[in-house]
C-alpha positions in Angstrom: 30.9 -29.8 -4.2 30.4 -26.2 -5.3 27.6 -24.0 -4.1 25.8 -24.4 -7.4 26.1 -28.2 -7.2 24.4 -28.1 -3.7 21.7 -25.9 -5.2 21.0 -28.4 -8.0 20.9 -31.3 -5.5 18.3 -29.6 -3.4 16.3 -28.5 -6.5 16.1 -32.1 -7.7 14.6 -33.1 -4.4 12.2 -30.2 -4.3 11.1 -31.0 -7.8 9.8 -34.3 -6.4 7.5 -32.2 -4.1 6.5 -30.1 -7.1 5.4 -33.3 -9.0 3.7 -34.7 -5.9 1.8 -31.4 -5.4 2.7 -31.1 -1.7 5.8 -30.2 0.4 7.9 -32.7 2.3 11.1 -32.8 4.2 12.8 -32.0 0.9 11.3 -28.5 0.8 12.2 -28.0 4.5 15.8 -29.0 3.9 16.0 -26.6 0.9 14.7 -23.7 3.1 17.3 -24.5 5.7 20.0 -24.6 3.1 19.0 -21.2 1.7 19.0 -19.8 5.2 22.5 -21.1 5.8 23.8 -19.8 2.4 21.9 -16.6 1.7 24.0 -15.7 -1.3 22.7 -18.9 -3.0 19.9 -16.9 -4.4 22.4 -15.5 -6.9 23.3 -19.0 -7.9 19.6 -19.9 -8.2 19.1 -17.1 -10.7 22.1 -18.4 -12.8 20.7 -21.9 -12.7 17.1 -21.0 -13.6 18.5 -19.1 -16.6 20.5 -22.1 -17.7 17.6 -24.5 -17.2 15.1 -22.3 -19.1 17.4 -22.1 -22.1 17.9 -25.8 -22.5 16.2 -27.4 -25.5 13.8 -29.3 -23.1 13.6 -27.4 -19.8 12.5 -29.5 -16.8 9.5 -27.5 -15.6 9.5 -29.1 -12.2 13.2 -28.1 -11.7 12.3 -24.6 -12.8 9.5 -24.5 -10.2 11.9 -25.8 -7.6 14.4 -23.0 -8.3 11.6 -20.4 -8.0 10.7 -21.9 -4.6 14.3 -21.8 -3.4 14.7 -18.3 -4.7 11.6 -17.2 -2.8 12.5 -18.8 0.5 16.0 -17.6 0.2 14.8 -14.0 -0.3 12.5 -14.4 2.7 15.5 -15.4 4.9 17.5 -12.4 3.6 14.6 -10.1 4.5 14.8 -11.4 8.1 18.5 -10.3 8.0 17.5 -6.9 6.6 15.1 -6.4 9.5 18.1 -7.1 11.8 20.0 -4.3 10.0 22.5 -6.5 8.2 24.2 -4.4 5.5 25.4 -7.5 3.7 21.8 -8.6 3.2 21.1 -5.2 1.5 24.1 -5.9 -0.8 22.6 -9.2 -1.9 19.2 -7.7 -2.6 20.9 -5.0 -4.7 22.7 -7.6 -6.6 19.5 -9.6 -7.1 17.8 -6.5 -8.5 20.7 -5.9 -10.9 20.7 -9.5 -12.1 17.0 -9.5 -12.7 17.3 -6.2 -14.6 20.0 -7.7 -16.8 18.0 -10.8 -17.5 14.9 -8.7 -18.3 16.8 -6.3 -20.6 18.7 -9.2 -22.2 15.6 -11.0 -23.2 17.1 -14.3 -22.1 14.1 -15.3 -19.9 10.4 -15.5 -21.0 8.3 -12.7 -19.5 6.1 -15.1 -17.5 9.2 -16.5 -15.7 10.5 -13.0 -15.0 7.2 -12.2 -13.4 7.3 -15.3 -11.2 10.8 -14.3 -10.0 9.7 -10.8 -9.3 6.6 -12.0 -7.6 8.8 -14.1 -5.3 10.7 -11.0 -4.4 7.4 -9.1 -3.7 6.0 -12.1 -1.6 9.3 -12.0 0.4 8.3 -8.3 1.1 11.4 -6.9 -0.7 11.0 -3.9 -2.9 12.0 -4.6 -6.5 12.7 -1.0 -7.2 11.2 1.3 -9.7 13.7 0.6 -12.5 13.1 -3.2 -12.4 9.3 -2.8 -12.1 9.1 -0.4 -15.0 11.3 -2.6 -17.2 9.1 -5.6 -16.6 6.0 -3.4 -17.2 7.5 -2.4 -20.6 8.1 -6.0 -21.5 4.6 -7.0 -20.6 3.2 -4.2 -22.8 5.4 -5.2 -25.7 4.3 -8.8 -25.3 0.7 -7.8 -25.3 1.2 -5.7 -28.4 2.8 -8.5 -30.3 0.2 -11.0 -29.3 -3.1 -11.3 -31.3 -5.6 -8.7 -30.3 -7.7 -9.9 -27.4 -11.4 -9.3 -27.5 -13.4 -8.6 -24.4 -14.8 -12.1 -24.6 -11.2 -13.5 -24.5 -10.5 -11.5 -21.3 -13.8 -12.7 -19.7 -12.8 -16.2 -20.6 -9.4 -15.8 -18.9 -11.0 -14.4 -15.8 -13.6 -17.2 -15.8 -10.9 -19.8 -16.0 -9.1 -18.2 -13.0 -12.4 -18.2 -11.0 -13.0 -21.8 -11.9 -9.5 -23.0 -10.9 -9.8 -21.1 -7.6 -13.0 -22.9 -6.8 -15.0 -19.6 -6.8 -13.1 -18.3 -3.7 -12.3 -14.6 -3.9 -9.1 -14.9 -1.9 -7.8 -17.7 -4.2 -8.8 -15.6 -7.2 -6.9 -12.6 -5.7 -3.8 -14.8 -5.2 -4.0 -16.0 -8.8 -4.4 -12.5 -10.1 -1.4 -11.4 -7.9 0.7 -13.9 -9.8 -0.1 -12.0 -13.0 -0.1 -8.5 -11.7 2.0 -7.9 -8.6 5.3 -7.9 -10.4 4.0 -5.1 -12.7 3.6 -1.4 -11.9 0.5 -0.5 -9.8 -1.1 1.1 -12.9 -1.6 -2.4 -14.3 -3.7 -3.4 -11.2 -5.5 -0.1 -11.4 -6.5 -0.8 -15.0 -7.5 -4.4 -14.2 -9.7 -3.2 -11.3 -11.7 -1.0 -13.5 -12.7 -4.1 -15.4 -13.3 -6.6 -12.7 -15.2 -4.2 -10.5 -18.0 -4.2 -13.1 -17.6 -7.7 -14.4 -20.6 -10.0 -15.0 -19.0 -12.6 -12.7 -19.9 -11.8 -9.0 -16.8 -13.6 -7.7 -14.6 -11.1 -9.7 -16.6 -8.2 -8.4 -16.1 -9.4 -4.8 -12.4 -10.0 -5.5 -12.0 -6.3 -6.5 -12.8 -5.3 -2.9 -9.8 -7.2 -1.6 -7.5 -4.7 -3.3 -8.4 -2.3 -0.5 -5.5 -4.2 1.1 -3.1 -3.8 -1.8 0.5 -2.8 -0.9 0.3 0.3 -3.2 -1.6 3.3 -1.9 -2.7 4.4 -5.4 -4.3 1.0 -5.9 -6.2 1.3 -2.6 -7.3 4.8 -3.6 -8.6 3.4 -7.0 -10.7 0.8 -5.2 -12.3 3.5 -3.0 -13.1 5.6 -6.0 -14.6 2.6 -7.9 -16.8 1.8 -4.8 -18.1 5.3 -4.8 -18.7 5.2 -8.6 -20.4 1.9 -8.6 -22.2 1.7 -5.3 -25.3 -0.3 -6.1 -26.8 -3.6 -5.0 -26.2 -5.0 -8.5 -22.4 -4.5 -8.2 -21.6 -4.5 -4.5 -22.6 -7.7 -2.8 -23.5 -7.9 0.9 -20.3 -9.8 1.6 -18.2 -7.2 -0.2 -19.9 -4.5 1.8 -19.2 -6.3 5.0 -15.5 -6.6 4.0 -15.3 -2.9 3.2 -16.5 -2.1 6.8 -14.2 -4.8 8.3 -11.0 -3.4 6.9 -11.8 0.3 7.3 -9.8 0.7 10.5 -6.9 -1.4 9.1 -6.1 1.4 6.6 -3.9 4.4 7.3 -6.0 7.2 8.9 -5.6 9.5 5.9 -7.2 6.8 3.6 -10.3 6.2 5.6 -12.2 9.2 4.3 -12.5 8.1 0.7 -13.6 4.6 1.9 -16.1 6.2 4.3 -17.5 8.1 1.4 -17.9 4.8 -0.6 -19.5 3.1 2.5 -22.0 6.0 2.8 -22.8 5.8 -0.9 -23.5 2.1 -0.5 -25.9 2.7 2.4 -27.7 5.4 0.5 -28.1 2.9 -2.4 -29.5 0.4 0.1 -26.7 -2.2 -0.3 -27.3 -5.0 2.2 -24.5 -5.9 4.6 -23.9 -9.7 5.1 -23.8 -11.1 8.6 -20.4 -12.2 9.9 -19.8 -15.9 9.1 -20.2 -18.3 12.0 -17.4 -20.8 12.4 -16.7 -23.9 14.4 -13.2 -23.5 15.6 -11.8 -27.0 16.4 -8.4 -26.0 17.8 -5.8 -23.3 17.8 -2.1 -24.0 17.9 0.4 -21.2 18.6 4.2 -21.5 18.3 6.7 -19.8 20.5 8.2 -16.4 19.9 11.5 -17.2 18.2 14.7 -15.2 18.2 13.5 -12.9 15.4 10.3 -12.1 17.4 8.1 -14.2 15.1 5.2 -16.3 16.2 2.8 -18.4 14.2 -0.9 -19.1 14.7 -2.7 -22.1 13.2 -6.5 -22.3 13.6 -8.5 -25.3 12.5 -12.2 -24.8 11.6 -14.6 -27.5 10.3 -17.2 -27.4 7.6 -19.0 -30.7 7.5 -16.4 -33.4 6.8 -13.8 -31.0 5.5 -11.4 -28.8 7.5 -9.7 -25.5 7.0 -6.4 -24.4 8.5 -6.0 -20.7 8.8 -2.5 -19.4 9.6 -1.2 -16.1 10.7 2.5 -15.0 11.2 3.1 -12.0 13.5 6.4 -10.4 14.2 7.6 -8.3 17.1 8.2 -4.7 15.9 6.7 -5.5 12.4 3.1 -6.5 12.9 1.2 -9.1 10.8 3.8 -10.6 8.4 1.9 -13.3 6.5 -1.5 -15.0 6.4 -2.9 -17.9 4.4 -5.6 -20.6 4.5 -5.5 -24.3 3.4 -9.0 -25.3 2.4 -10.8 -28.7 1.9 -8.4 -30.6 4.2 -9.3 -34.1 5.5 -9.0 -34.9 9.2 -5.9 -36.9 8.3 -4.4 -33.9 6.5 -4.9 -31.7 9.5 -3.4 -34.3 11.8 -0.3 -34.6 9.6 0.1 -30.8 9.2 -0.3 -30.0 12.9 2.0 -32.9 13.8 4.7 -31.5 11.5 4.3 -28.0 13.1 4.6 -29.4 16.6 7.7 -31.4 15.6 9.4 -28.3 14.2 8.3 -25.7 16.8 7.6 -25.5 20.5 3.9 -25.0 20.1 0.8 -25.7 22.1 -3.0 -25.3 22.0 -4.5 -22.1 23.2 -8.1 -20.9 23.8 -9.6 -18.4 21.3 -9.4 -15.7 24.0 -5.6 -15.5 23.6 -6.0 -14.4 20.0 -8.3 -11.5 21.2 -5.2 -10.0 22.7 -2.6 -11.1 20.1 -4.2 -10.3 16.8 -5.4 -6.7 17.6 -2.0 -5.9 19.1 0.0 -6.9 16.0 -2.5 -5.2 13.7 -1.8 -2.0 15.7 2.0 -2.6 15.5 1.8 -3.0 11.7 -0.3 0.2 11.5 2.3 2.1 13.5 4.9 1.0 10.9 2.7 2.1 8.0 2.1 -1.5 6.8 -1.4 -2.4 5.5 -2.3 -6.1 6.2 -2.4 -8.4 3.2 -5.6 -9.8 1.9 -4.8 -13.1 3.5 -5.3 -11.3 6.9 -9.0 -10.8 6.1 -9.2 -14.4 4.9 -7.7 -15.5 8.3 -10.2 -13.4 10.2 -13.2 -14.7 8.2 -12.0 -18.3 8.5 -12.2 -18.0 12.3 -15.4 -15.9 12.2 -14.2 -13.0 14.4 -15.6 -9.5 13.5 -14.3 -7.5 16.4 -10.5 -7.6 15.7 -9.4 -4.0 15.2 -5.9 -2.5 15.8 -5.3 -2.1 19.6 -1.8 -2.1 21.0 -1.2 -3.9 24.2 1.6 -2.0 25.9 4.0 -3.6 28.4 2.1 -1.9 31.3 -1.2 -3.4 29.9 0.5 -6.8 29.5 1.7 -6.7 33.1 -1.8 -5.8 34.3 -3.3 -8.7 32.3 -0.8 -11.2 33.7 -1.2 -10.0 37.3 -4.9 -10.8 37.2 -5.9 -13.6 39.7 -2.4 -13.9 41.0 -1.7 -14.8 44.6 0.6 -11.8 45.8 2.4 -14.2 48.1 3.7 -16.1 45.2 5.5 -13.0 44.0 7.0 -11.6 47.2 10.6 -10.4 47.3 12.0 -13.7 48.2 10.2 -15.6 45.4 11.2 -13.0 42.9 14.9 -13.2 44.0 14.8 -17.0 43.6 13.3 -16.7 40.1 15.9 -14.3 39.0 18.7 -16.3 40.5 17.6 -19.5 38.7 16.5 -17.8 35.5 19.6 -19.0 33.6 18.4 -22.6 34.0 15.5 -21.7 31.6 18.0 -21.6 28.7 18.6 -25.4 29.2 15.0 -26.3 30.0 13.2 -24.4 27.1 14.4 -25.5 23.7 13.0 -22.5 21.9 15.3 -20.2 23.8 18.2 -21.5 21.6 17.1 -18.9 19.1 17.0 -16.0 21.6 20.0 -13.9 20.8 20.7 -10.6 19.0 22.1 -10.6 15.4 22.2 -7.4 13.4 24.4 -4.6 12.3 24.6 -3.1 15.7 25.9 -6.4 17.2 28.4 -6.5 14.3 29.6 -3.0 15.1 29.9 -3.6 18.9 31.9 -6.8 18.5 34.0 -5.3 15.8 35.1 -2.8 18.4 36.5 -5.6 20.6 38.1 -7.9 18.0 40.8 -9.3 20.3 39.0 -9.1 23.6 38.2 -12.1 25.8 34.7 -13.5 25.6 33.7 -12.0 28.9 34.5 -8.5 27.7 32.5 -9.1 24.5 29.5 -10.3 26.6 29.8 -7.2 28.8 29.8 -5.0 25.6 26.7 -6.7 24.3 24.9 -6.2 27.6 25.8 -2.5 27.8 25.5 -1.5 24.2 22.8 -3.8 22.8 20.6 -5.4 25.5 20.3 -2.5 27.8 19.2 -0.1 25.0 16.7 -2.7 23.9 15.2 -3.3 27.3 11.6 -2.5 26.2 11.8 -5.0 23.4 13.1 -7.8 25.6 10.5 -6.9 28.3 7.8 -7.3 25.6 9.2 -10.7 24.5 9.3 -12.1 28.0 5.8 -10.8 28.8 4.2 -12.1 25.6 5.9 -15.5 26.1 4.5 -15.5 29.7 1.0 -14.9 28.4 1.5 -17.6 25.7 2.8 -20.1 28.3 0.0 -19.3 30.7 -2.5 -20.6 28.1 -1.2 -24.1 28.8 -3.0 -24.1 32.1 -0.9 -26.7 33.7 1.1 -26.6 36.9 4.4 -27.3 35.0 4.1 -24.2 32.8 6.9 -21.8 33.6 4.8 -18.7 32.7 5.4 -17.1 36.1 9.2 -17.2 35.7 8.9 -15.3 32.3 6.4 -12.9 33.9 8.8 -12.1 36.8 11.8 -11.6 34.4 9.7 -9.3 32.2 8.4 -7.4 35.2 11.9 -6.9 36.6 13.2 -5.7 33.2 10.2 -3.3 33.1 11.2 -2.0 36.5 14.8 -1.3 35.3 16.6 -4.0 37.1 20.1 -4.0 35.5 20.3 -6.5 32.7 23.7 -7.7 34.0 21.9 -8.8 37.3 19.6 -11.3 35.4 21.4 -14.6 34.6 19.1 -15.4 31.6 20.0 -12.0 30.0 23.6 -12.8 30.5 23.0 -16.1 28.8 21.3 -14.3 25.9 24.4 -12.0 25.6 26.7 -15.0 25.6 24.6 -16.7 22.9 24.8 -13.5 20.9 28.6 -13.5 21.0 28.8 -17.2 20.2 26.4 -16.8 17.2 28.6 -14.0 15.9 31.8 -16.0 16.3 30.2 -18.9 14.4 29.4 -16.7 11.4 33.0 -15.8 10.8 
């Protein structure tokens, strides 16, 4: 079978999930396929073009292709973060193909926007040329359509609010499907209307654009707040959200928001109390080989449940956040069961998130990344108002882990034994299968030893990759120790991870730590399997 045949086979199965309205193993297998064959995103673009231009396109298949395109781009972004040049080549080709499809007029504008939205949701920059081209197409389409009246626009917005169940975050997500693929100017123009709309849900939605990816959009919201600061336009909930996200913004953007907040106070805008939530349970996955970790919190509202999810990533910050609302107890059980079957995850107390969430907010801030609106949704879903960026350094992590420890448990003999047996953890902990390095630096190092024996390659990885990244691996071991410590059972190996992290922090040579040697060996093996 050709690659396109494989893509079509997976798309047919995903289309069943589309029709059923919920994901299954078919969607998971499609994601795994796209991860194994990253250049399949190019084939997906070809196939979605062919399907759309049939006399009777299969809408479910089209939606399946868009899903596969999106998850494929997400997997490519992971490789970009590892510094893989081939991943950048694929993204450049995707941009070129989308530009050709847009200029050629062979795909309807709404489908182009869905494809471009998938690119944006994967946190890949479409590029100015592609964004401007699609913006021009949108303007031409609007000019050719019958003139819309204000009532038509209000009707469209009212329909979106109704379909979103009156939830501002869902409205924001729906509006993003329309606007995120377009230049920021489109969102800026839209904001001017929804900020003063008659519908209070729309007005509250406008405030969520304080967390837009584009600085100019965030600046527009700040100016609109200052211009329209009045109890009739700024709700108590919107005011609370303005204050909540203030410290999430870059420092140079806080002044304009502060001015808007002062204006609201002068106009006697009330501030809503923070919502009280009943957190039923919190499930946190392991840190994987890419440094990613997922949090799933379940809250209850009467007979219905909500699952709030946050994805954090080492060196990146908060990577994604979303909420599933109106879930039954059975739905929650099925979802959490699937998560536990696919990851090495366990339940943690809420206190663990008090360390983890502020830390990754701070990491994102250091990288100049503003959290997505879903981050605020996640925080509100749990009902925590105190989470503000606060980095937990490796020294601070060590101090935290050392609390209430019996010093005798970590004397020199005990430490020596942990280090000596550390390699056994690779066989005992399944999630460690993904702990290896894979990026452009690894490629370059191993390219310099093409005919060398495996041992020499491993030594090169230790010297030129793992030693220079000592701080990152220290952090990974210490965060894993803190995560494992939450299990609060005698079998939890948190102390072993703590000792390894501490020894790395104290500059023990990487080559003297068996588990690090194992990670180097896994890095070489993973590279050999790729070629």
